[in-house]
C-alpha positions in Angstrom: 31.5 2.3 138.9 28.7 3.2 136.2 25.8 4.8 138.1 22.6 2.3 138.3 19.8 2.9 135.9 16.3 2.0 137.5 14.1 0.1 135.7 11.2 0.8 134.1 9.4 -2.6 135.3 9.4 -5.3 137.4 9.3 -8.8 135.6 6.3 -10.8 136.3 5.7 -14.3 135.8 3.2 -15.8 133.5 0.2 -17.4 135.6 -0.5 -20.9 135.4 -3.9 -20.9 133.9 -5.9 -17.5 133.2 -8.3 -18.6 135.6 -5.6 -18.4 139.1 -4.3 -15.2 140.2 -1.0 -14.7 138.3 1.3 -14.9 141.9 0.7 -18.6 141.9 3.1 -18.3 139.1 6.3 -17.9 141.4 7.9 -21.1 141.9 9.4 -19.6 145.5 5.8 -18.3 146.8 6.7 -18.9 150.1 10.0 -17.2 150.2 7.9 -14.1 148.5 5.2 -14.7 151.3 8.3 -14.1 153.8 9.8 -11.3 151.7 6.4 -9.1 151.7 5.5 -9.9 155.2 8.9 -8.5 156.2 7.4 -4.6 154.9 4.5 -5.5 157.7 1.9 -3.7 155.9 4.3 -0.8 153.7 1.9 0.4 150.8 4.7 1.8 148.3 8.2 -0.2 149.5 11.4 1.2 148.2 12.9 -1.3 145.4 16.8 -1.6 145.8 19.1 -3.3 143.5 22.4 -4.5 144.0 24.1 -7.0 146.3 25.3 -7.8 149.9 28.7 -10.0 150.2 30.5 -11.6 153.3 34.2 -12.1 152.8 36.7 -13.8 155.4 38.8 -11.4 155.7 41.9 -13.7 156.2 41.3 -16.5 153.9 39.4 -13.7 151.0 36.5 -16.9 150.8 32.9 -15.5 150.0 30.9 -16.5 152.8 27.6 -15.4 152.0 26.2 -13.3 149.0 23.0 -11.6 148.6 21.8 -10.5 145.2 18.6 -8.6 144.6 18.0 -10.3 141.4 17.7 -13.5 143.3 15.3 -12.4 146.0 11.8 -14.1 145.3 10.5 -10.5 144.7 13.5 -10.1 142.3 14.5 -6.5 144.7 15.5 -6.0 148.1 12.0 -4.3 149.7 12.2 -1.9 152.1 9.7 0.6 153.8 8.9 3.8 152.4 8.9 5.2 156.4 6.5 8.1 154.7 4.8 9.9 157.6 1.7 10.5 155.8 -1.4 8.5 156.3 -2.4 8.9 152.8 0.7 7.5 151.3 1.2 4.6 153.7 -0.7 4.1 157.0 1.3 1.2 158.0 4.6 3.6 157.8 2.5 6.7 159.2 1.3 4.6 162.0 4.5 3.5 163.3 5.7 7.6 163.1 2.5 8.1 164.9 3.5 5.9 167.5 7.2 7.2 167.7 5.3 10.7 168.1 3.2 9.6 170.9 6.2 8.2 173.0 8.2 11.4 172.3 5.3 13.7 173.6 4.5 11.3 176.4 8.0 11.3 177.4 8.5 14.9 178.0 5.1 14.8 179.9 5.7 11.9 182.6 9.1 10.9 182.0 10.7 7.8 180.6 13.3 7.2 177.6 15.6 8.5 179.7 13.5 11.7 180.6 13.3 11.4 184.5 9.4 11.0 186.1 9.8 14.1 188.2 9.0 15.9 184.8 5.3 15.4 185.3 5.6 17.9 188.2 7.0 20.7 186.2 4.0 23.4 184.9 3.1 22.3 181.3 0.4 23.8 179.3 -1.2 22.8 175.9 -1.6 25.9 173.7 -3.3 26.3 170.7 -2.6 29.3 168.2 -4.4 30.2 165.4 -4.6 32.2 161.8 -6.7 35.3 161.8 -9.5 35.6 159.9 -9.2 36.4 156.0 -12.9 36.6 155.2 -16.4 34.7 156.9 -16.5 31.1 156.3 -19.2 28.4 156.6 -18.6 26.6 159.9 -20.8 24.6 162.4 -20.8 27.4 165.5 -20.8 31.1 165.0 -21.1 33.6 168.0 -22.3 30.7 170.0 -25.2 29.4 167.6 -25.4 26.6 165.7 -26.5 28.2 162.7 -24.0 29.6 160.0 -24.2 33.1 158.9 -25.6 31.6 155.4 -28.7 30.9 157.4 -28.0 27.1 156.9 -27.0 24.6 160.2 -24.0 22.6 158.3 -23.4 18.9 159.5 -19.9 17.9 160.5 -18.4 16.7 157.1 -20.6 18.8 155.1 -17.7 20.2 152.1 -19.4 23.7 152.4 -17.5 23.4 155.9 -14.4 26.4 156.2 -15.0 27.4 152.6 -15.8 31.3 151.9 -19.4 32.8 151.9 -18.2 34.9 149.3 -15.0 33.5 147.4 -15.1 36.6 145.5 -14.1 38.7 148.0 -12.4 36.5 150.1 -8.5 37.5 151.0 -6.7 34.2 149.1 -3.5 36.3 148.6 -3.2 37.0 152.8 -4.4 33.4 153.8 -1.5 32.0 151.2 0.9 34.1 152.9 0.3 33.7 156.3 0.8 29.8 155.8 4.2 31.2 154.0 4.9 33.2 157.3 3.7 30.8 160.0 6.9 29.1 161.1 8.5 32.4 161.5 5.7 33.7 163.3 6.4 30.7 165.6 10.0 31.6 166.3 9.1 35.4 167.0 6.3 33.9 169.4 8.9 31.8 171.5 11.2 34.9 171.2 8.4 37.0 173.2 7.7 34.1 175.5 11.3 33.9 176.5 11.4 37.5 177.1 7.6 37.7 179.0 9.4 34.5 181.3 12.6 36.6 182.1 10.5 39.9 182.9 8.7 37.5 185.4 11.6 36.0 186.6 13.4 39.6 187.1 16.2 38.8 184.9 17.4 40.0 181.5 16.7 37.4 179.0 20.5 36.6 178.1 20.4 35.3 181.9 17.0 33.3 181.6 19.1 30.0 181.2 20.6 30.6 184.3 17.5 30.6 186.2 14.8 28.7 184.1 14.3 26.7 180.2 11.6 27.0 178.4 11.0 23.7 176.1 8.1 22.7 173.9 6.7 20.2 171.3 4.4 21.0 168.5 2.4 20.1 165.7 0.8 22.1 162.8 -2.8 21.3 161.7 -4.8 22.6 159.1 -8.2 23.8 159.6 -10.9 23.5 157.0 -10.5 26.6 155.9 -6.5 25.8 154.8 -5.5 27.7 157.4 -2.4 26.5 159.5 -2.4 26.5 163.6 -0.7 25.2 165.9 -1.1 22.6 168.8 1.9 22.9 171.2 3.0 21.6 174.8 5.0 24.4 176.5 6.7 23.0 179.9 8.6 25.3 182.2 11.7 23.9 183.6 15.1 24.8 185.9 17.9 25.1 184.3 18.9 22.0 183.6 16.1 21.3 181.7 13.8 18.2 182.4 16.4 17.1 185.3 15.7 20.4 187.6 12.9 21.4 189.2 11.5 24.9 188.2 11.9 28.1 190.4 9.3 28.3 192.9 7.6 31.5 191.1 6.7 29.0 188.1 3.6 28.0 188.0 1.4 26.5 185.7 -0.9 29.8 185.7 2.1 31.8 185.3 2.9 29.8 182.5 -0.8 30.0 180.5 -0.6 33.9 181.1 2.9 34.7 179.9 2.0 32.2 176.7 -1.2 34.5 176.2 1.1 37.5 176.1 3.4 36.4 174.0 0.7 35.2 171.5 -0.6 38.8 171.4 2.9 40.5 171.2 4.1 37.9 167.9 4.1 40.0 164.8 5.8 39.0 161.4 6.4 42.2 158.8 5.0 41.1 155.4 6.0 41.9 152.0 4.0 44.8 149.8 1.8 43.1 147.6 -0.9 44.7 144.9 -0.2 48.1 146.6 -1.0 46.9 150.2 1.6 46.1 152.7 1.0 42.3 154.3 2.0 41.8 158.3 1.2 38.8 160.4 -0.4 37.7 163.8 -2.1 35.3 165.8 -5.8 35.0 165.6 -7.8 36.2 168.3 -8.6 32.6 169.1 -5.8 31.8 171.6 -6.5 28.4 173.8 -4.2 27.6 176.7 -5.0 24.4 178.9 -3.1 23.5 181.6 -2.0 19.7 181.7 -2.6 18.2 185.2 -1.0 15.6 186.5 -2.8 12.4 186.3 -2.3 11.0 189.9 -3.0 14.2 191.4 -6.3 15.0 188.9 -8.1 11.8 188.7 -10.4 12.3 185.9 -9.5 15.5 184.2 -10.2 16.0 180.6 -6.6 17.0 179.7 -4.4 14.1 180.7 -1.0 13.5 179.7 -2.1 10.5 177.9 -4.6 12.4 175.8 -2.6 15.4 175.0 0.4 13.3 173.8 -2.7 10.8 171.5 -3.6 14.4 170.2 -0.4 15.8 169.3 0.8 12.4 167.7 -2.6 11.8 165.5 -2.2 15.0 163.4 1.6 14.5 163.2 0.8 12.2 160.5 -1.9 14.4 158.5 -1.3 17.2 156.2 -3.7 19.1 153.9 -5.5 16.3 152.6 -7.2 15.8 156.3 -8.6 19.1 156.7 -9.1 20.3 152.9 -9.4 17.5 150.7 -6.5 18.7 148.8 -2.9 17.3 147.6 -0.4 15.3 149.4 2.3 15.6 146.7 3.9 18.2 144.8 2.8 19.9 141.4 5.2 20.2 138.9 3.1 22.1 136.5 0.0 24.2 137.2 -1.8 22.4 134.3 -1.6 19.4 136.6 -4.7 20.3 139.1 -6.9 20.4 136.3 -6.4 16.6 136.5 -6.8 16.3 140.3 -9.9 15.9 142.3 -9.6 19.3 144.8 -12.2 21.2 146.3 -12.6 24.5 144.9 -11.6 26.5 147.3 -8.5 24.5 147.8 -7.7 24.9 144.6 -8.1 28.8 144.5 -5.2 28.8 147.0 -2.9 26.8 145.1 -3.5 28.9 142.0 -2.8 32.0 144.2 0.5 30.3 145.8 1.5 29.2 142.2 0.6 32.9 141.1 2.5 34.5 144.1 5.6 32.2 143.6 6.4 33.9 140.2 6.8 37.0 141.9 10.7 38.2 142.4 10.0 40.0 145.7 8.6 36.3 146.7 11.0 33.9 145.7 12.4 33.6 149.1 9.3 31.8 150.1 9.3 28.8 147.1 5.6 29.0 147.1 5.3 26.9 143.6 7.0 24.0 145.4 4.8 24.4 148.2 1.8 25.2 146.3 0.2 21.6 147.4 0.8 22.8 151.0 -1.3 26.2 150.4 1.9 27.7 150.7 3.1 26.4 154.2 6.7 25.5 154.1 7.5 24.6 157.7 7.5 21.3 159.5 4.9 19.8 160.6 6.3 18.3 163.8 9.0 19.9 166.0 10.5 20.3 169.1 13.3 22.0 171.7 16.6 19.8 172.0 15.9 19.2 175.8 11.8 18.6 175.6 12.5 14.9 175.5 14.2 12.2 173.5 14.0 12.3 169.6 12.4 10.2 166.6 16.4 9.0 165.9 17.2 7.8 169.2 13.4 5.8 168.9 14.6 4.2 165.5 17.9 3.6 166.6 16.6 1.7 169.8 14.5 -0.2 167.3 17.3 -1.1 165.4 19.6 -2.3 168.2 16.5 -4.4 169.3 16.6 -6.0 166.0 20.3 -6.4 165.9 20.4 -7.9 169.1 17.8 -10.5 167.8 19.6 -11.2 164.8 22.8 -13.3 164.8 25.7 -10.4 163.4 28.5 -11.3 161.2 32.2 -12.8 162.9 34.3 -9.8 163.7 36.6 -11.3 161.2 34.1 -10.9 158.3 34.6 -8.1 155.6 31.2 -7.3 154.5 30.8 -5.4 151.3 27.5 -3.6 149.9 26.2 -1.7 147.0 22.2 -1.0 146.5 20.8 1.5 144.3 17.2 2.9 144.4 15.5 1.1 141.6 11.4 2.5 142.1 8.9 2.6 143.9 5.8 0.6 144.9 4.9 -3.4 144.0 3.2 -4.5 140.7 -0.5 -5.6 140.8 0.4 -8.9 141.6 2.7 -8.2 144.7 0.1 -6.1 145.7 -2.7 -8.8 146.1 -0.6 -10.8 147.4 0.3 -8.4 150.0 -2.9 -7.4 150.9 -3.7 -11.0 151.1 -1.2 -12.1 153.7 -1.4 -8.9 155.6 2.1 -9.6 157.1 1.1 -12.1 159.8 2.6 -15.6 160.5 -0.9 -17.1 160.4 -1.2 -16.1 156.3 2.0 -17.4 155.8 1.2 -20.7 157.1 -2.2 -20.6 155.3 -0.4 -19.7 152.3 2.0 -22.4 152.9 -0.5 -25.2 153.1 -2.1 -24.1 149.8 1.4 -24.5 147.9 
């Protein structure tokens, strides 16, 4: 079968009159409303071309046939499932809700995780990057006055930018972002070593006594450097299904997190005659997560922690630094982008470093728009709780239960090919009008 070639444009109908919106020229307006409503507000749906045919396996009779060109929109439209709020708020919100359920299940149970997990030691830790030069801030050494002598309001574009850009270590900042995932892995190694020392067992036998699990999210600070928010939990040898040993307390977990964070270290490359090495910054924040039923009114509750982590799972560099949410094919493409100078210098630094043979393994040009960071924004250990895949599978199973399945003797043949992303301006206007709600569909029906 020859490969499908994506179409460059989507067929658009001629408007009835120049005074009416273009989408009134569609004959099946109600069907178009239903198809766009099924996207539930997706801003960049994926267009698929092809067909789906249901055939009786015994007689060969075609029972049902669906062709993309016969659909009201001319394509099969599916949600983009992008996690970035800047790209698709609707799909990002679904991702945020799934992440919330994932984090919350590891804190208080649910989703096949026992409720007793809420009694295990749990700590909310924040690990930051070191300083690569003084930057404008709202609070400096306990004072609300910045080093520049001014008091910055929240939202001031100067916040996070260097006081002296010419002396700021942009190379170190970009390389720290690039090595941040490896530094986290080294932190977890030291964390398990330290817990094993507290338990009085070799590290290779730690799994027989206790198990460490976590869920973390990466967030960009206004200065363009990554820091990690993590929920770290200490379980028994069976994970969330077994109680931790008697010596495992939240206070012990807090102490070993701080010790492991100060010991974590990654050797870096030699750049411009200077050997680089990477550690976490001095600002290490650890807060015990209390069981809500026991500590009413505490500020560090399970729900707040889950909501805080889930919020940052849908954000990227654009949220803090105002930089790009897409890759650059050429560095000259940065000229046409509206990017603050501090972020632009970090991007240019990453692009320049990406040309070095000894740094090719970091793929800095590929991740220049991420200021060098090339890790996953949201990760967790396998035993922490459920998975995003399990949540999506449960949602798909629910839809299957509420949809009439084909007969067991029915053969389904489907062939779909990617044909593009996004909607035409006409479809975008109609999608914004209906909003995916049944009330809007009824209103459009009445007008038609």
